[in-house]
C-alpha positions as CSV (number, residue, x, y, z in Angstrom):
1,M,-13.0,-83.2,13.2
2,A,-13.8,-80.1,15.3
3,L,-11.7,-77.2,16.0
4,V,-11.6,-77.0,19.9
5,L,-10.4,-73.7,21.6
6,V,-9.5,-74.3,25.3
7,L,-9.6,-71.4,27.7
8,T,-7.5,-72.0,30.7
9,N,-4.7,-70.5,32.9
10,A,-3.0,-73.7,33.8
11,P,0.5,-74.4,32.7
12,S,1.0,-75.2,29.0
13,S,2.4,-78.6,30.2
14,E,-0.9,-79.4,32.0
15,Q,-3.7,-81.3,30.4
16,V,-7.1,-79.6,31.1
17,L,-9.0,-82.7,29.8
18,P,-6.7,-85.6,29.0
19,A,-9.2,-87.6,26.9
20,L,-9.3,-84.7,24.4
21,E,-5.7,-85.2,23.6
22,L,-6.6,-88.7,22.6
23,L,-9.1,-87.7,19.9
24,S,-8.6,-86.4,16.4
25,H,-9.9,-83.0,17.1
26,S,-7.7,-80.0,16.6
27,V,-7.0,-78.4,20.0
28,R,-5.6,-75.0,20.8
29,H,-5.1,-73.5,24.3
30,I,-5.2,-69.8,25.1
31,P,-5.5,-67.7,28.3
32,A,-8.9,-67.8,30.1
33,E,-9.6,-64.2,29.1
34,P,-12.6,-62.9,26.8
35,A,-10.2,-60.5,25.1
36,Q,-8.0,-63.4,23.9
37,L,-10.9,-64.5,21.7
38,I,-10.6,-61.5,19.5
39,S,-7.3,-62.7,18.1
40,A,-8.0,-66.4,18.6
41,P,-7.6,-69.0,15.8
42,E,-10.8,-70.3,14.2
43,Y,-12.8,-72.6,16.4
44,D,-16.0,-74.6,16.5
45,V,-16.2,-75.3,20.2
46,V,-15.0,-73.4,23.4
47,I,-13.9,-75.3,26.5
48,V,-13.5,-73.4,29.8
49,D,-11.3,-74.8,32.3
50,G,-13.2,-74.7,35.7
51,R,-11.1,-77.2,37.7
52,A,-9.3,-74.8,40.0
53,D,-11.3,-71.7,39.9
54,L,-15.1,-72.2,39.8
55,A,-16.1,-68.6,40.4
56,G,-13.8,-67.4,37.7
57,A,-15.1,-69.9,35.4
58,K,-18.8,-69.0,36.0
59,S,-18.0,-65.4,35.4
60,L,-16.2,-66.1,32.1
61,C,-19.0,-68.3,30.7
62,R,-21.6,-65.7,31.7
63,L,-19.4,-63.0,30.1
64,L,-18.8,-64.9,26.9
65,R,-22.7,-65.6,26.5
66,A,-23.4,-61.9,27.2
67,A,-20.9,-60.9,24.6
68,G,-22.8,-62.9,21.8
69,Q,-20.5,-66.0,21.9
70,E,-22.4,-68.3,19.7
71,A,-20.2,-71.4,19.4
72,P,-21.0,-74.3,21.8
73,L,-19.5,-73.7,25.3
74,L,-18.5,-76.6,27.4
75,L,-17.1,-76.5,30.9
76,V,-14.5,-78.9,32.6
77,V,-14.9,-79.4,36.2
78,T,-13.8,-81.8,39.0
79,E,-16.2,-84.2,40.7
80,G,-16.5,-81.7,43.6
81,G,-17.2,-78.7,41.4
82,M,-20.2,-80.5,39.5
83,S,-22.7,-79.7,42.2
84,A,-22.0,-75.9,41.8
85,V,-22.9,-75.8,38.2
86,S,-26.3,-74.5,37.2
87,G,-28.4,-73.3,34.2
88,D,-27.5,-69.5,34.6
89,W,-23.8,-70.3,33.7
90,G,-24.7,-70.2,30.0
91,I,-23.0,-73.4,29.1
92,D,-24.1,-76.0,26.7
93,D,-22.7,-78.9,28.5
94,V,-20.5,-79.9,31.3
95,L,-17.6,-82.5,31.4
96,L,-15.8,-84.1,34.3
97,V,-12.0,-84.0,34.0
98,T,-12.1,-87.7,34.3
99,A,-14.3,-88.2,31.2
100,G,-13.0,-90.8,28.8
101,P,-12.5,-90.3,25.0
102,A,-15.9,-91.7,24.0
103,E,-17.9,-89.6,26.2
104,T,-15.8,-86.5,25.4
105,D,-16.3,-87.0,21.8
106,A,-20.1,-87.6,22.1
107,R,-20.6,-84.5,24.1
108,L,-18.6,-82.3,21.7
109,R,-20.8,-83.8,18.8
110,L,-24.0,-83.4,20.5
111,A,-23.3,-79.8,21.5
112,L,-22.3,-78.9,17.8
113,A,-25.5,-80.6,16.5
114,R,-27.7,-78.8,19.1
115,R,-26.1,-75.5,18.2
116,E,-26.6,-76.1,14.4
117,E,-30.3,-76.8,15.0
118,A,-30.8,-73.8,17.1
119,A,-29.1,-71.6,14.5
120,E,-31.8,-72.5,11.9
121,P,-34.2,-69.6,11.6
122,V,-37.7,-70.8,12.4
123,R,-41.0,-69.2,11.2
124,V,-44.0,-70.0,13.3
125,Q,-47.4,-69.9,11.7
126,A,-50.6,-70.5,13.6
127,S,-54.0,-69.0,14.1
128,G,-53.3,-66.3,11.5
129,I,-50.1,-65.3,13.3
130,T,-46.8,-65.5,11.5
131,I,-43.6,-65.0,13.6
132,D,-40.2,-64.7,12.1
133,E,-37.5,-65.4,14.5
134,Q,-34.7,-64.0,12.3
135,S,-36.2,-60.5,12.0
136,Y,-38.0,-60.6,15.3
137,S,-41.2,-59.6,13.6
138,A,-44.9,-60.7,13.9
139,R,-47.9,-60.4,11.6
140,L,-51.6,-61.1,12.0
141,H,-53.2,-62.1,8.7
142,G,-50.4,-60.2,6.9
143,R,-50.7,-57.0,9.1
144,P,-47.5,-56.1,10.9
145,L,-47.9,-56.1,14.8
146,D,-45.9,-53.4,16.5
147,L,-44.7,-55.4,19.5
148,T,-42.1,-54.5,22.2
149,Y,-39.3,-57.0,22.7
150,K,-41.0,-58.6,25.6
151,E,-44.3,-58.7,23.9
152,F,-42.7,-60.5,21.0
153,Q,-41.0,-62.9,23.2
154,L,-44.1,-63.8,25.1
155,L,-46.1,-64.2,21.9
156,H,-43.3,-66.3,20.5
157,F,-43.1,-68.4,23.6
158,L,-46.9,-69.2,23.7
159,A,-47.1,-69.7,20.0
160,T,-44.3,-72.3,20.0
161,H,-46.2,-74.3,22.6
162,P,-49.7,-74.1,21.2
163,S,-52.7,-75.1,23.4
164,R,-50.4,-75.7,26.3
165,V,-51.4,-73.8,29.5
166,F,-48.7,-71.9,31.5
167,T,-49.0,-70.4,34.8
168,R,-48.0,-66.9,35.4
169,E,-44.9,-68.1,37.3
170,Q,-43.9,-70.3,34.4
171,L,-44.2,-67.5,31.9
172,L,-42.3,-65.1,34.2
173,S,-39.5,-67.7,34.4
174,E,-39.4,-68.6,30.7
175,V,-39.8,-65.2,29.3
176,W,-38.3,-62.8,31.8
177,G,-35.7,-65.2,33.3
178,Y,-35.0,-66.6,36.7
179,D,-33.1,-63.5,37.8
180,Y,-36.1,-61.2,37.2
181,F,-37.4,-59.8,40.5
182,G,-40.8,-58.5,39.3
183,G,-44.1,-60.0,40.4
184,T,-46.6,-62.1,38.1
185,R,-48.5,-59.0,37.6
186,T,-46.0,-58.1,34.9
187,V,-47.4,-61.1,32.9
188,D,-50.9,-59.8,33.1
189,V,-49.9,-56.6,32.0
190,H,-48.1,-57.8,28.9
191,V,-50.8,-60.2,28.1
192,R,-53.3,-57.3,28.2
193,R,-51.1,-55.1,26.0
194,L,-50.6,-58.0,23.5
195,R,-54.3,-58.7,23.3
196,A,-54.8,-55.0,22.6
197,K,-52.5,-55.1,19.6
198,L,-54.2,-58.4,18.3
199,G,-57.5,-56.4,18.2
200,D,-60.6,-58.4,17.4
201,Q,-58.4,-61.5,17.4
202,E,-57.4,-61.1,21.1
203,Q,-58.8,-64.5,21.8
204,I,-55.7,-66.2,20.4
205,I,-54.3,-65.5,23.8
206,G,-56.7,-67.6,26.0
207,T,-57.1,-67.4,29.7
208,V,-57.6,-70.6,31.7
209,R,-59.2,-69.4,34.9
210,N,-57.2,-69.7,38.3
211,V,-54.3,-71.3,36.0
212,G,-52.8,-69.0,33.5
213,Y,-52.6,-68.4,29.7
214,R,-52.3,-70.3,26.6
215,F,-52.0,-69.8,22.8
216,N,-55.3,-71.0,21.1
217,V,-55.1,-72.6,17.8
218,Y,-57.7,-72.0,15.3
219,E,-58.2,-73.0,11.5
220,D,-57.8,-70.0,9.2
221,D,-61.6,-70.3,8.2
222,A,-62.6,-70.1,11.9
223,M,-60.4,-67.1,12.4
224,V,-62.0,-65.3,9.4
225,A,-65.5,-66.1,10.7
226,A,-64.6,-64.8,14.2
227,R,-63.5,-61.4,12.9
């Protein structure tokens, strides 16, 4: 059973998601305001009511994520509102107000499972590089790398997709985000700086001519021989 917190400005007598009331989860309703979460009861999942005010729901979801809200965030909308929802809302899933009990329960369970998996700190090790997501640190053969935040993000993204080639546009989208208005030259500049900090192991970040960049995977012995 999950502790579900519903953010809504609807009257208390109105059911935001009727199917939710048929499940065994513990459900509490509070006003759809970020400040209300400070004194909110304990919760596992947050559901935002977007049925009547899509613009307000979008702003609320994005604000919750920007404020560090880590619990799974689900949005309830009408059929007509579904087309307006996009990835930049910061939600984990979306539910139609007409969703049945089985679908509602499944989406809650899956959102919780995904969040638990994402919360587990991951240590990436490849080509002599060790990346610790929890401490935002990276080492090369045990030597700490003094990276900026974006350099760390770029290295981390490439290392978690070894040998896969990414265009500059893809890297710009994945590392800098869709709302970044800089050009692809930003990617080249950061790759150059990252390679400089890798020193004689700069070949870890490979260039695929006329395409983009990739993280090259080497065996430890090969890396030592290349030094």
